[in-house]
C-alpha positions in Angstrom: 21.1 95.0 0.5 22.8 93.7 -2.5 21.2 92.5 -5.4 21.8 89.7 -7.9 19.8 88.7 -11.5 19.8 84.9 -11.9 18.4 81.6 -13.6 16.0 80.3 -11.1 16.6 76.9 -9.4 13.9 74.0 -7.8 15.3 75.2 -4.6 13.5 78.6 -5.0 10.2 76.7 -5.3 9.6 77.7 -0.7 10.9 81.3 -1.6 8.4 82.5 -4.5 5.6 80.1 -3.5 6.3 83.2 0.0 5.9 86.1 -2.1 3.6 84.5 -4.4 0.8 84.0 -2.6 -0.5 87.2 -2.3 -3.0 88.8 -3.3 -1.8 91.8 -3.3 0.2 90.4 -6.0 -2.4 88.1 -7.2 -4.4 91.1 -8.8 -1.5 92.7 -9.9 -0.7 90.6 -12.5 -2.3 89.1 -15.4 -5.8 86.4 -15.6 -3.6 83.5 -15.3 -1.8 83.8 -12.3 -3.6 81.6 -9.9 -4.4 83.4 -6.1 -3.1 81.1 -4.1 0.0 80.3 -5.3 0.4 76.7 -4.5 3.8 75.0 -4.6 2.5 72.9 -7.4 1.9 76.2 -8.9 5.7 77.2 -7.7 7.1 73.9 -9.1 5.6 74.7 -13.1 6.7 78.0 -13.1 10.4 77.4 -12.5 10.2 74.2 -14.5 8.6 76.8 -18.0 11.0 79.4 -16.9 13.9 76.9 -16.9 13.1 75.4 -19.9 15.6 77.7 -22.1 18.9 78.4 -22.7 19.7 80.6 -21.7 17.1 80.9 -19.2 14.8 84.3 -20.6 13.0 84.4 -17.5 15.4 85.5 -13.9 15.2 85.5 -10.2 15.6 88.8 -8.2 17.9 87.9 -5.1 17.6 90.3 -2.5 20.0 89.9 0.2 20.6 86.0 -0.4 16.8 85.1 -1.0 15.0 85.1 -4.3 12.0 87.5 -4.3 11.4 88.7 -7.7 11.7 87.4 -10.5 11.4 88.7 -14.3 12.3 88.5 -18.1 15.6 89.1 -19.7 15.4 92.1 -21.4 18.1 91.9 -24.8 18.4 94.9 -27.0 20.3 93.6 -30.8 21.1 97.1 -32.6 21.6 95.6 -36.5 24.1 97.8 -37.9 24.2 99.6 -41.2 26.9 100.2 -43.6 
């Protein structure tokens, strides 16, 4: 199995809707996660996920297909002298 973490692109919308339009996914998400999950929901999410530069919300691609999403986690340590 091949995994990659990458920015969202508009072509991901069908896969996003495919995996998000699932009651078992929705019930474990926040109250604002829609169910049923529509094509318009997917387009709105991708627009939101791609508005920052660099993006903070990434797609997880498994075997060439987007299948999940995550926030990019960064850690900054302040050096003390």
